[in-house]
N, CA, C, O and CB atoms as a CASP TS submission, in Angstrom:
PFRMAT TS
TARGET T0000
AUTHOR 0000-0000-0000
METHOD Language model
MODEL 1
PARENT N/A
ATOM      1  N   MET     1      98.029 154.107  78.914  1.00  0.00           N
ATOM      2  CA  MET     1      99.357 153.548  79.091  1.00  0.00           C
ATOM      3  C   MET     1     100.272 153.974  77.940  1.00  0.00           C
ATOM      4  O   MET     1     101.417 154.370  78.157  1.00  0.00           O
ATOM      5  CB  MET     1      99.286 152.015  79.186  1.00  0.00           C
ATOM      6  N   LYS     2      99.747 153.887  76.711  1.00  0.00           N
ATOM      7  CA  LYS     2     100.532 154.246  75.538  1.00  0.00           C
ATOM      8  C   LYS     2     100.880 155.738  75.550  1.00  0.00           C
ATOM      9  O   LYS     2     101.970 156.140  75.142  1.00  0.00           O
ATOM     10  CB  LYS     2      99.768 153.886  74.255  1.00  0.00           C
ATOM     11  N   THR     3      99.935 156.542  76.024  1.00  0.00           N
ATOM     12  CA  THR     3     100.179 157.982  76.053  1.00  0.00           C
ATOM     13  C   THR     3     101.234 158.354  77.085  1.00  0.00           C
ATOM     14  O   THR     3     101.836 159.423  76.990  1.00  0.00           O
ATOM     15  CB  THR     3      98.887 158.727  76.345  1.00  0.00           C
ATOM     16  N   PHE     4     101.467 157.500  78.058  1.00  0.00           N
ATOM     17  CA  PHE     4     102.509 157.756  79.048  1.00  0.00           C
ATOM     18  C   PHE     4     103.887 157.402  78.497  1.00  0.00           C
ATOM     19  O   PHE     4     104.845 158.150  78.696  1.00  0.00           O
ATOM     20  CB  PHE     4     102.233 156.962  80.329  1.00  0.00           C
ATOM     21  N   PHE     5     103.993 156.271  77.806  1.00  0.00           N
ATOM     22  CA  PHE     5     105.296 155.794  77.352  1.00  0.00           C
ATOM     23  C   PHE     5     105.863 156.603  76.189  1.00  0.00           C
ATOM     24  O   PHE     5     107.078 156.771  76.092  1.00  0.00           O
ATOM     25  CB  PHE     5     105.192 154.354  76.950  1.00  0.00           C
ATOM     26  N   ARG     6     105.013 157.097  75.320  1.00  0.00           N
ATOM     27  CA  ARG     6     105.508 157.887  74.187  1.00  0.00           C
ATOM     28  C   ARG     6     106.250 159.143  74.638  1.00  0.00           C
ATOM     29  O   ARG     6     107.371 159.376  74.185  1.00  0.00           O
ATOM     30  CB  ARG     6     104.351 158.276  73.278  1.00  0.00           C
ATOM     31  N   PRO     7     105.664 159.960  75.515  1.00  0.00           N
ATOM     32  CA  PRO     7     106.417 161.144  75.970  1.00  0.00           C
ATOM     33  C   PRO     7     107.684 160.790  76.747  1.00  0.00           C
ATOM     34  O   PRO     7     108.698 161.480  76.636  1.00  0.00           O
ATOM     35  CB  PRO     7     105.529 162.013  76.838  1.00  0.00           C
ATOM     36  N   VAL     8     107.624 159.720  77.528  1.00  0.00           N
ATOM     37  CA  VAL     8     108.808 159.310  78.284  1.00  0.00           C
ATOM     38  C   VAL     8     109.904 158.864  77.326  1.00  0.00           C
ATOM     39  O   VAL     8     111.064 159.239  77.495  1.00  0.00           O
ATOM     40  CB  VAL     8     108.462 158.175  79.278  1.00  0.00           C
ATOM     41  N   LEU     9     109.549 158.069  76.323  1.00  0.00           N
ATOM     42  CA  LEU     9     110.523 157.617  75.333  1.00  0.00           C
ATOM     43  C   LEU     9     111.082 158.796  74.549  1.00  0.00           C
ATOM     44  O   LEU     9     112.291 158.883  74.335  1.00  0.00           O
ATOM     45  CB  LEU     9     109.888 156.599  74.378  1.00  0.00           C
ATOM     46  N   PHE    10     110.215 159.697  74.120  1.00  0.00           N
ATOM     47  CA  PHE    10     110.661 160.870  73.376  1.00  0.00           C
ATOM     48  C   PHE    10     111.592 161.736  74.220  1.00  0.00           C
ATOM     49  O   PHE    10     112.616 162.209  73.728  1.00  0.00           O
ATOM     50  CB  PHE    10     109.457 161.691  72.907  1.00  0.00           C
ATOM     51  N   GLY    11     111.246 161.942  75.471  1.00  0.00           N
ATOM     52  CA  GLY    11     112.099 162.733  76.365  1.00  0.00           C
ATOM     53  C   GLY    11     113.450 162.085  76.586  1.00  0.00           C
ATOM     54  O   GLY    11     114.472 162.770  76.645  1.00  0.00           O
ATOM     55  N   SER    12     113.459 160.766  76.708  1.00  0.00           N
ATOM     56  CA  SER    12     114.726 160.049  76.890  1.00  0.00           C
ATOM     57  C   SER    12     115.613 160.183  75.664  1.00  0.00           C
ATOM     58  O   SER    12     116.816 160.414  75.778  1.00  0.00           O
ATOM     59  CB  SER    12     114.467 158.571  77.188  1.00  0.00           C
ATOM     60  N   LEU    13     115.012 160.036  74.493  1.00  0.00           N
ATOM     61  CA  LEU    13     115.792 160.176  73.260  1.00  0.00           C
ATOM     62  C   LEU    13     116.338 161.587  73.105  1.00  0.00           C
ATOM     63  O   LEU    13     117.478 161.762  72.675  1.00  0.00           O
ATOM     64  CB  LEU    13     114.938 159.815  72.047  1.00  0.00           C
ATOM     65  N   MET    14     115.557 162.580  73.444  1.00  0.00           N
ATOM     66  CA  MET    14     116.025 163.965  73.351  1.00  0.00           C
ATOM     67  C   MET    14     117.161 164.225  74.335  1.00  0.00           C
ATOM     68  O   MET    14     118.098 164.957  74.016  1.00  0.00           O
ATOM     69  CB  MET    14     114.870 164.941  73.613  1.00  0.00           C
ATOM     70  N   ALA    15     117.088 163.642  75.513  1.00  0.00           N
ATOM     71  CA  ALA    15     118.155 163.818  76.501  1.00  0.00           C
ATOM     72  C   ALA    15     119.449 163.189  76.015  1.00  0.00           C
ATOM     73  O   ALA    15     120.526 163.747  76.225  1.00  0.00           O
ATOM     74  CB  ALA    15     117.750 163.210  77.850  1.00  0.00           C
ATOM     75  N   LEU    16     119.358 162.041  75.372  1.00  0.00           N
ATOM     76  CA  LEU    16     120.560 161.395  74.843  1.00  0.00           C
ATOM     77  C   LEU    16     121.155 162.190  73.693  1.00  0.00           C
ATOM     78  O   LEU    16     122.376 162.294  73.578  1.00  0.00           O
ATOM     79  CB  LEU    16     120.243 159.976  74.385  1.00  0.00           C
ATOM     80  N   CYS    17     120.315 162.745  72.849  1.00  0.00           N
ATOM     81  CA  CYS    17     120.794 163.505  71.697  1.00  0.00           C
ATOM     82  C   CYS    17     121.435 164.823  72.116  1.00  0.00           C
ATOM     83  O   CYS    17     122.333 165.318  71.435  1.00  0.00           O
ATOM     84  CB  CYS    17     119.650 163.772  70.732  1.00  0.00           C
ATOM     85  N   ALA    18     120.993 165.383  73.206  1.00  0.00           N
ATOM     86  CA  ALA    18     121.523 166.668  73.649  1.00  0.00           C
ATOM     87  C   ALA    18     122.989 166.562  74.036  1.00  0.00           C
ATOM     88  O   ALA    18     123.715 167.552  73.941  1.00  0.00           O
ATOM     89  CB  ALA    18     120.714 167.196  74.823  1.00  0.00           C
ATOM     90  N   ASN    19     123.445 165.396  74.468  1.00  0.00           N
ATOM     91  CA  ASN    19     124.820 165.228  74.907  1.00  0.00           C
ATOM     92  C   ASN    19     125.749 164.744  73.803  1.00  0.00           C
ATOM     93  O   ASN    19     126.943 164.569  74.049  1.00  0.00           O
ATOM     94  CB  ASN    19     124.866 164.273  76.049  1.00  0.00           C
ATOM     95  N   SER    20     125.251 164.526  72.622  1.00  0.00           N
ATOM     96  CA  SER    20     126.092 164.004  71.546  1.00  0.00           C
ATOM     97  C   SER    20     126.697 165.155  70.740  1.00  0.00           C
ATOM     98  O   SER    20     126.178 166.272  70.730  1.00  0.00           O
ATOM     99  CB  SER    20     125.276 163.069  70.623  1.00  0.00           C
ATOM    100  N   TYR    21     127.800 164.853  70.072  1.00  0.00           N
ATOM    101  CA  TYR    21     128.435 165.835  69.215  1.00  0.00           C
ATOM    102  C   TYR    21     129.096 165.114  68.049  1.00  0.00           C
ATOM    103  O   TYR    21     129.390 163.921  68.128  1.00  0.00           O
ATOM    104  CB  TYR    21     129.465 166.683  70.004  1.00  0.00           C
ATOM    105  N   ALA    22     129.321 165.840  66.986  1.00  0.00           N
ATOM    106  CA  ALA    22     129.909 165.248  65.790  1.00  0.00           C
ATOM    107  C   ALA    22     131.425 165.264  65.890  1.00  0.00           C
ATOM    108  O   ALA    22     132.009 166.123  66.549  1.00  0.00           O
ATOM    109  CB  ALA    22     129.447 165.994  64.529  1.00  0.00           C
ATOM    110  N   LEU    23     132.044 164.313  65.235  1.00  0.00           N
ATOM    111  CA  LEU    23     133.502 164.268  65.175  1.00  0.00           C
ATOM    112  C   LEU    23     133.998 165.237  64.113  1.00  0.00           C
ATOM    113  O   LEU    23     133.326 165.478  63.110  1.00  0.00           O
ATOM    114  CB  LEU    23     133.999 162.834  64.880  1.00  0.00           C
ATOM    115  N   THR    24     135.176 165.784  64.345  1.00  0.00           N
ATOM    116  CA  THR    24     135.800 166.562  63.289  1.00  0.00           C
ATOM    117  C   THR    24     136.306 165.603  62.225  1.00  0.00           C
ATOM    118  O   THR    24     136.336 164.391  62.439  1.00  0.00           O
ATOM    119  CB  THR    24     136.953 167.448  63.843  1.00  0.00           C
ATOM    120  N   GLU    25     136.698 166.132  61.099  1.00  0.00           N
ATOM    121  CA  GLU    25     137.164 165.274  60.009  1.00  0.00           C
ATOM    122  C   GLU    25     138.414 164.494  60.404  1.00  0.00           C
ATOM    123  O   GLU    25     138.534 163.312  60.081  1.00  0.00           O
ATOM    124  CB  GLU    25     137.445 166.109  58.762  1.00  0.00           C
ATOM    125  N   SER    26     139.342 165.143  61.096  1.00  0.00           N
ATOM    126  CA  SER    26     140.565 164.439  61.499  1.00  0.00           C
ATOM    127  C   SER    26     140.270 163.373  62.556  1.00  0.00           C
ATOM    128  O   SER    26     140.878 162.303  62.540  1.00  0.00           O
ATOM    129  CB  SER    26     141.603 165.439  62.038  1.00  0.00           C
ATOM    130  N   GLU    27     139.338 163.658  63.476  1.00  0.00           N
ATOM    131  CA  GLU    27     138.953 162.657  64.472  1.00  0.00           C
ATOM    132  C   GLU    27     138.288 161.452  63.814  1.00  0.00           C
ATOM    133  O   GLU    27     138.530 160.308  64.201  1.00  0.00           O
ATOM    134  CB  GLU    27     138.011 163.273  65.512  1.00  0.00           C
ATOM    135  N   ALA    28     137.451 161.719  62.820  1.00  0.00           N
ATOM    136  CA  ALA    28     136.790 160.622  62.105  1.00  0.00           C
ATOM    137  C   ALA    28     137.809 159.774  61.352  1.00  0.00           C
ATOM    138  O   ALA    28     137.688 158.549  61.305  1.00  0.00           O
ATOM    139  CB  ALA    28     135.735 161.173  61.127  1.00  0.00           C
ATOM    140  N   GLU    29     138.810 160.420  60.765  1.00  0.00           N
ATOM    141  CA  GLU    29     139.858 159.670  60.061  1.00  0.00           C
ATOM    142  C   GLU    29     140.671 158.826  61.032  1.00  0.00           C
ATOM    143  O   GLU    29     140.995 157.676  60.734  1.00  0.00           O
ATOM    144  CB  GLU    29     140.783 160.627  59.296  1.00  0.00           C
ATOM    145  N   ASP    30     141.006 159.388  62.196  1.00  0.00           N
ATOM    146  CA  ASP    30     141.740 158.621  63.210  1.00  0.00           C
ATOM    147  C   ASP    30     140.924 157.424  63.685  1.00  0.00           C
ATOM    148  O   ASP    30     141.461 156.328  63.848  1.00  0.00           O
ATOM    149  CB  ASP    30     142.102 159.516  64.406  1.00  0.00           C
ATOM    150  N   MET    31     139.624 157.635  63.907  1.00  0.00           N
ATOM    151  CA  MET    31     138.765 156.537  64.341  1.00  0.00           C
ATOM    152  C   MET    31     138.691 155.463  63.259  1.00  0.00           C
ATOM    153  O   MET    31     138.721 154.271  63.566  1.00  0.00           O
ATOM    154  CB  MET    31     137.353 157.055  64.682  1.00  0.00           C
ATOM    155  N   ALA    32     138.594 155.874  62.006  1.00  0.00           N
ATOM    156  CA  ALA    32     138.553 154.905  60.907  1.00  0.00           C
ATOM    157  C   ALA    32     139.868 154.145  60.813  1.00  0.00           C
ATOM    158  O   ALA    32     139.873 152.943  60.550  1.00  0.00           O
ATOM    159  CB  ALA    32     138.253 155.609  59.573  1.00  0.00           C
ATOM    160  N   ASP    33     140.984 154.837  61.027  1.00  0.00           N
ATOM    161  CA  ASP    33     142.290 154.171  60.986  1.00  0.00           C
ATOM    162  C   ASP    33     142.410 153.117  62.082  1.00  0.00           C
ATOM    163  O   ASP    33     142.841 151.993  61.827  1.00  0.00           O
ATOM    164  CB  ASP    33     143.418 155.200  61.127  1.00  0.00           C
ATOM    165  N   VAL    34     142.027 153.483  63.299  1.00  0.00           N
ATOM    166  CA  VAL    34     142.118 152.541  64.415  1.00  0.00           C
ATOM    167  C   VAL    34     141.189 151.352  64.181  1.00  0.00           C
ATOM    168  O   VAL    34     141.557 150.210  64.457  1.00  0.00           O
ATOM    169  CB  VAL    34     141.769 153.241  65.750  1.00  0.00           C
ATOM    170  N   THR    35     140.000 151.614  63.678  1.00  0.00           N
ATOM    171  CA  THR    35     139.056 150.530  63.392  1.00  0.00           C
ATOM    172  C   THR    35     139.602 149.608  62.316  1.00  0.00           C
ATOM    173  O   THR    35     139.492 148.387  62.430  1.00  0.00           O
ATOM    174  CB  THR    35     137.698 151.096  62.958  1.00  0.00           C
ATOM    175  N   ALA    36     140.191 150.183  61.270  1.00  0.00           N
ATOM    176  CA  ALA    36     140.753 149.365  60.195  1.00  0.00           C
ATOM    177  C   ALA    36     141.904 148.505  60.699  1.00  0.00           C
ATOM    178  O   ALA    36     142.024 147.342  60.312  1.00  0.00           O
ATOM    179  CB  ALA    36     141.229 150.251  59.044  1.00  0.00           C
ATOM    180  N   VAL    37     142.748 149.063  61.554  1.00  0.00           N
ATOM    181  CA  VAL    37     143.862 148.288  62.110  1.00  0.00           C
ATOM    182  C   VAL    37     143.327 147.156  62.981  1.00  0.00           C
ATOM    183  O   VAL    37     143.842 146.039  62.925  1.00  0.00           O
ATOM    184  CB  VAL    37     144.810 149.198  62.931  1.00  0.00           C
ATOM    185  N   PHE    38     142.303 147.429  63.782  1.00  0.00           N
ATOM    186  CA  PHE    38     141.710 146.388  64.628  1.00  0.00           C
ATOM    187  C   PHE    38     141.166 145.243  63.776  1.00  0.00           C
ATOM    188  O   PHE    38     141.429 144.074  64.059  1.00  0.00           O
ATOM    189  CB  PHE    38     140.587 146.979  65.503  1.00  0.00           C
ATOM    190  N   VAL    39     140.411 145.578  62.741  1.00  0.00           N
ATOM    191  CA  VAL    39     139.834 144.544  61.870  1.00  0.00           C
ATOM    192  C   VAL    39     140.937 143.775  61.161  1.00  0.00           C
ATOM    193  O   VAL    39     140.852 142.554  61.032  1.00  0.00           O
ATOM    194  CB  VAL    39     138.872 145.170  60.834  1.00  0.00           C
ATOM    195  N   PHE    40     141.972 144.471  60.700  1.00  0.00           N
ATOM    196  CA  PHE    40     143.086 143.806  60.023  1.00  0.00           C
ATOM    197  C   PHE    40     143.787 142.832  60.964  1.00  0.00           C
ATOM    198  O   PHE    40     144.057 141.690  60.594  1.00  0.00           O
ATOM    199  CB  PHE    40     144.090 144.844  59.491  1.00  0.00           C
ATOM    200  N   LEU    41     144.080 143.286  62.183  1.00  0.00           N
ATOM    201  CA  LEU    41     144.748 142.405  63.142  1.00  0.00           C
ATOM    202  C   LEU    41     143.879 141.205  63.493  1.00  0.00           C
ATOM    203  O   LEU    41     144.370 140.080  63.585  1.00  0.00           O
ATOM    204  CB  LEU    41     145.106 143.176  64.411  1.00  0.00           C
ATOM    205  N   LYS    42     142.602 141.447  63.684  1.00  0.00           N
ATOM    206  CA  LYS    42     141.698 140.379  64.109  1.00  0.00           C
ATOM    207  C   LYS    42     141.477 139.348  62.998  1.00  0.00           C
ATOM    208  O   LYS    42     141.429 138.150  63.276  1.00  0.00           O
ATOM    209  CB  LYS    42     140.358 140.970  64.545  1.00  0.00           C
ATOM    210  N   ASN    43     141.343 139.787  61.766  1.00  0.00           N
ATOM    211  CA  ASN    43     140.943 138.882  60.688  1.00  0.00           C
ATOM    212  C   ASN    43     142.092 138.381  59.824  1.00  0.00           C
ATOM    213  O   ASN    43     142.050 137.245  59.350  1.00  0.00           O
ATOM    214  CB  ASN    43     139.953 139.562  59.819  1.00  0.00           C
ATOM    215  N   ASP    44     143.113 139.195  59.607  1.00  0.00           N
ATOM    216  CA  ASP    44     144.134 138.852  58.619  1.00  0.00           C
ATOM    217  C   ASP    44     145.498 138.511  59.203  1.00  0.00           C
ATOM    218  O   ASP    44     146.357 138.007  58.480  1.00  0.00           O
ATOM    219  CB  ASP    44     144.289 139.973  57.671  1.00  0.00           C
ATOM    220  N   CYS    45     145.719 138.765  60.460  1.00  0.00           N
ATOM    221  CA  CYS    45     147.055 138.562  61.027  1.00  0.00           C
ATOM    222  C   CYS    45     147.133 137.405  62.011  1.00  0.00           C
ATOM    223  O   CYS    45     148.136 137.259  62.709  1.00  0.00           O
ATOM    224  CB  CYS    45     147.507 139.811  61.708  1.00  0.00           C
ATOM    225  N   GLY    46     146.121 136.602  62.078  1.00  0.00           N
ATOM    226  CA  GLY    46     146.174 135.441  62.952  1.00  0.00           C
ATOM    227  C   GLY    46     145.902 135.730  64.409  1.00  0.00           C
ATOM    228  O   GLY    46     146.269 134.931  65.271  1.00  0.00           O
ATOM    229  N   TYR    47     145.267 136.855  64.711  1.00  0.00           N
ATOM    230  CA  TYR    47     144.970 137.200  66.098  1.00  0.00           C
ATOM    231  C   TYR    47     143.539 136.842  66.488  1.00  0.00           C
ATOM    232  O   TYR    47     142.994 137.430  67.422  1.00  0.00           O
ATOM    233  CB  TYR    47     145.208 138.678  66.327  1.00  0.00           C
ATOM    234  N   GLN    48     142.929 135.900  65.797  1.00  0.00           N
ATOM    235  CA  GLN    48     141.550 135.523  66.093  1.00  0.00           C
ATOM    236  C   GLN    48     141.405 134.982  67.512  1.00  0.00           C
ATOM    237  O   GLN    48     140.349 135.131  68.128  1.00  0.00           O
ATOM    238  CB  GLN    48     141.064 134.486  65.090  1.00  0.00           C
ATOM    239  N   ASN    49     142.455 134.358  68.031  1.00  0.00           N
ATOM    240  CA  ASN    49     142.371 133.746  69.359  1.00  0.00           C
ATOM    241  C   ASN    49     142.611 134.730  70.497  1.00  0.00           C
ATOM    242  O   ASN    49     142.331 134.418  71.655  1.00  0.00           O
ATOM    243  CB  ASN    49     143.362 132.623  69.461  1.00  0.00           C
ATOM    244  N   LEU    50     143.125 135.914  70.181  1.00  0.00           N
ATOM    245  CA  LEU    50     143.336 136.924  71.226  1.00  0.00           C
ATOM    246  C   LEU    50     142.009 137.576  71.591  1.00  0.00           C
ATOM    247  O   LEU    50     141.171 137.811  70.720  1.00  0.00           O
ATOM    248  CB  LEU    50     144.355 137.998  70.762  1.00  0.00           C
ATOM    249  N   PRO    51     141.816 137.867  72.862  1.00  0.00           N
ATOM    250  CA  PRO    51     140.593 138.587  73.250  1.00  0.00           C
ATOM    251  C   PRO    51     140.601 140.007  72.679  1.00  0.00           C
ATOM    252  O   PRO    51     141.655 140.627  72.537  1.00  0.00           O
ATOM    253  CB  PRO    51     140.455 138.633  74.795  1.00  0.00           C
ATOM    254  N   ASN    52     139.421 140.502  72.358  1.00  0.00           N
ATOM    255  CA  ASN    52     139.302 141.857  71.810  1.00  0.00           C
ATOM    256  C   ASN    52     139.901 142.895  72.747  1.00  0.00           C
ATOM    257  O   ASN    52     140.487 143.874  72.286  1.00  0.00           O
ATOM    258  CB  ASN    52     137.839 142.192  71.538  1.00  0.00           C
ATOM    259  N   SER    53     139.765 142.697  74.052  1.00  0.00           N
ATOM    260  CA  SER    53     140.283 143.680  75.010  1.00  0.00           C
ATOM    261  C   SER    53     141.800 143.804  74.923  1.00  0.00           C
ATOM    262  O   SER    53     142.342 144.895  75.098  1.00  0.00           O
ATOM    263  CB  SER    53     139.876 143.300  76.432  1.00  0.00           C
ATOM    264  N   GLN    54     142.478 142.712  74.659  1.00  0.00           N
ATOM    265  CA  GLN    54     143.937 142.756  74.549  1.00  0.00           C
ATOM    266  C   GLN    54     144.360 143.512  73.284  1.00  0.00           C
ATOM    267  O   GLN    54     145.319 144.283  73.310  1.00  0.00           O
ATOM    268  CB  GLN    54     144.521 141.324  74.538  1.00  0.00           C
ATOM    269  N   ILE    55     143.652 143.292  72.196  1.00  0.00           N
ATOM    270  CA  ILE    55     143.946 144.029  70.962  1.00  0.00           C
ATOM    271  C   ILE    55     143.637 145.509  71.161  1.00  0.00           C
ATOM    272  O   ILE    55     144.387 146.367  70.695  1.00  0.00           O
ATOM    273  CB  ILE    55     143.130 143.459  69.766  1.00  0.00           C
ATOM    274  N   ARG    56     142.540 145.816  71.850  1.00  0.00           N
ATOM    275  CA  ARG    56     142.195 147.220  72.112  1.00  0.00           C
ATOM    276  C   ARG    56     143.272 147.908  72.938  1.00  0.00           C
ATOM    277  O   ARG    56     143.640 149.048  72.652  1.00  0.00           O
ATOM    278  CB  ARG    56     140.846 147.316  72.835  1.00  0.00           C
ATOM    279  N   ARG    57     143.780 147.225  73.963  1.00  0.00           N
ATOM    280  CA  ARG    57     144.848 147.821  74.789  1.00  0.00           C
ATOM    281  C   ARG    57     146.074 148.134  73.944  1.00  0.00           C
ATOM    282  O   ARG    57     146.691 149.187  74.107  1.00  0.00           O
ATOM    283  CB  ARG    57     145.237 146.875  75.946  1.00  0.00           C
ATOM    284  N   ALA    58     146.426 147.230  73.046  1.00  0.00           N
ATOM    285  CA  ALA    58     147.576 147.470  72.171  1.00  0.00           C
ATOM    286  C   ALA    58     147.321 148.656  71.252  1.00  0.00           C
ATOM    287  O   ALA    58     148.221 149.460  71.012  1.00  0.00           O
ATOM    288  CB  ALA    58     147.891 146.218  71.340  1.00  0.00           C
ATOM    289  N   LEU    59     146.105 148.771  70.740  1.00  0.00           N
ATOM    290  CA  LEU    59     145.778 149.903  69.870  1.00  0.00           C
ATOM    291  C   LEU    59     145.763 151.218  70.635  1.00  0.00           C
ATOM    292  O   LEU    59     146.185 152.246  70.105  1.00  0.00           O
ATOM    293  CB  LEU    59     144.429 149.682  69.202  1.00  0.00           C
ATOM    294  N   VAL    60     145.285 151.199  71.865  1.00  0.00           N
ATOM    295  CA  VAL    60     145.303 152.414  72.690  1.00  0.00           C
ATOM    296  C   VAL    60     146.740 152.839  72.956  1.00  0.00           C
ATOM    297  O   VAL    60     147.061 154.025  72.884  1.00  0.00           O
ATOM    298  CB  VAL    60     144.550 152.186  74.027  1.00  0.00           C
ATOM    299  N   PHE    61     147.604 151.881  73.263  1.00  0.00           N
ATOM    300  CA  PHE    61     149.016 152.190  73.475  1.00  0.00           C
ATOM    301  C   PHE    61     149.620 152.797  72.210  1.00  0.00           C
ATOM    302  O   PHE    61     150.335 153.797  72.278  1.00  0.00           O
ATOM    303  CB  PHE    61     149.794 150.922  73.890  1.00  0.00           C
ATOM    304  N   PHE    62     149.333 152.194  71.058  1.00  0.00           N
ATOM    305  CA  PHE    62     149.835 152.707  69.782  1.00  0.00           C
ATOM    306  C   PHE    62     149.334 154.129  69.528  1.00  0.00           C
ATOM    307  O   PHE    62     150.102 154.997  69.113  1.00  0.00           O
ATOM    308  CB  PHE    62     149.410 151.782  68.628  1.00  0.00           C
ATOM    309  N   ALA    63     148.053 154.362  69.775  1.00  0.00           N
ATOM    310  CA  ALA    63     147.484 155.690  69.550  1.00  0.00           C
ATOM    311  C   ALA    63     148.096 156.721  70.494  1.00  0.00           C
ATOM    312  O   ALA    63     148.351 157.855  70.088  1.00  0.00           O
ATOM    313  CB  ALA    63     145.964 155.654  69.726  1.00  0.00           C
ATOM    314  N   GLN    64     148.332 156.341  71.743  1.00  0.00           N
ATOM    315  CA  GLN    64     148.949 157.271  72.688  1.00  0.00           C
ATOM    316  C   GLN    64     150.386 157.581  72.297  1.00  0.00           C
ATOM    317  O   GLN    64     150.836 158.716  72.457  1.00  0.00           O
ATOM    318  CB  GLN    64     148.906 156.698  74.103  1.00  0.00           C
ATOM    319  N   GLN    65     151.109 156.597  71.790  1.00  0.00           N
ATOM    320  CA  GLN    65     152.482 156.831  71.341  1.00  0.00           C
ATOM    321  C   GLN    65     152.513 157.799  70.161  1.00  0.00           C
ATOM    322  O   GLN    65     153.479 158.541  69.988  1.00  0.00           O
ATOM    323  CB  GLN    65     153.154 155.505  70.954  1.00  0.00           C
ATOM    324  N   ASN    66     151.458 157.791  69.350  1.00  0.00           N
ATOM    325  CA  ASN    66     151.365 158.698  68.208  1.00  0.00           C
ATOM    326  C   ASN    66     150.633 159.991  68.549  1.00  0.00           C
ATOM    327  O   ASN    66     150.331 160.797  67.670  1.00  0.00           O
ATOM    328  CB  ASN    66     150.668 158.008  67.058  1.00  0.00           C
ATOM    329  N   GLN    67     150.353 160.176  69.839  1.00  0.00           N
ATOM    330  CA  GLN    67     149.719 161.386  70.369  1.00  0.00           C
ATOM    331  C   GLN    67     148.361 161.660  69.729  1.00  0.00           C
ATOM    332  O   GLN    67     148.017 162.808  69.446  1.00  0.00           O
ATOM    333  CB  GLN    67     150.630 162.581  70.160  1.00  0.00           C
ATOM    334  N   TRP    68     147.592 160.591  69.503  1.00  0.00           N
ATOM    335  CA  TRP    68     146.227 160.751  69.019  1.00  0.00           C
ATOM    336  C   TRP    68     145.332 161.057  70.204  1.00  0.00           C
ATOM    337  O   TRP    68     145.524 160.512  71.291  1.00  0.00           O
ATOM    338  CB  TRP    68     145.738 159.481  68.263  1.00  0.00           C
ATOM    339  N   ASP    69     144.367 161.915  70.001  1.00  0.00           N
ATOM    340  CA  ASP    69     143.401 162.245  71.047  1.00  0.00           C
ATOM    341  C   ASP    69     142.316 161.174  71.054  1.00  0.00           C
ATOM    342  O   ASP    69     141.557 161.052  70.093  1.00  0.00           O
ATOM    343  CB  ASP    69     142.785 163.669  70.827  1.00  0.00           C
ATOM    344  N   LEU    70     142.241 160.402  72.128  1.00  0.00           N
ATOM    345  CA  LEU    70     141.274 159.310  72.219  1.00  0.00           C
ATOM    346  C   LEU    70     140.044 159.667  73.041  1.00  0.00           C
ATOM    347  O   LEU    70     139.215 158.802  73.323  1.00  0.00           O
ATOM    348  CB  LEU    70     141.931 158.099  72.808  1.00  0.00           C
ATOM    349  N   SER    71     139.921 160.919  73.423  1.00  0.00           N
ATOM    350  CA  SER    71     138.776 161.297  74.271  1.00  0.00           C
ATOM    351  C   SER    71     137.485 161.413  73.498  1.00  0.00           C
ATOM    352  O   SER    71     136.444 161.722  74.077  1.00  0.00           O
ATOM    353  CB  SER    71     139.051 162.602  74.962  1.00  0.00           C
TER
END
């Protein structure tokens, strides 16, 4: 049983890794900026009662207005 699950698990992990890619430096900075703004709004600006999805929609709108690539 153990010999069956190890190869299946290893194969699954390899399949997931094959589809991943690294962010460029500018993409990583944009992601860090959006994350920092989300945390700031959620914790320091009194938006604790707003659902996360509503804050995310506002951030997506902001990012699109600034022509950030969100793909």
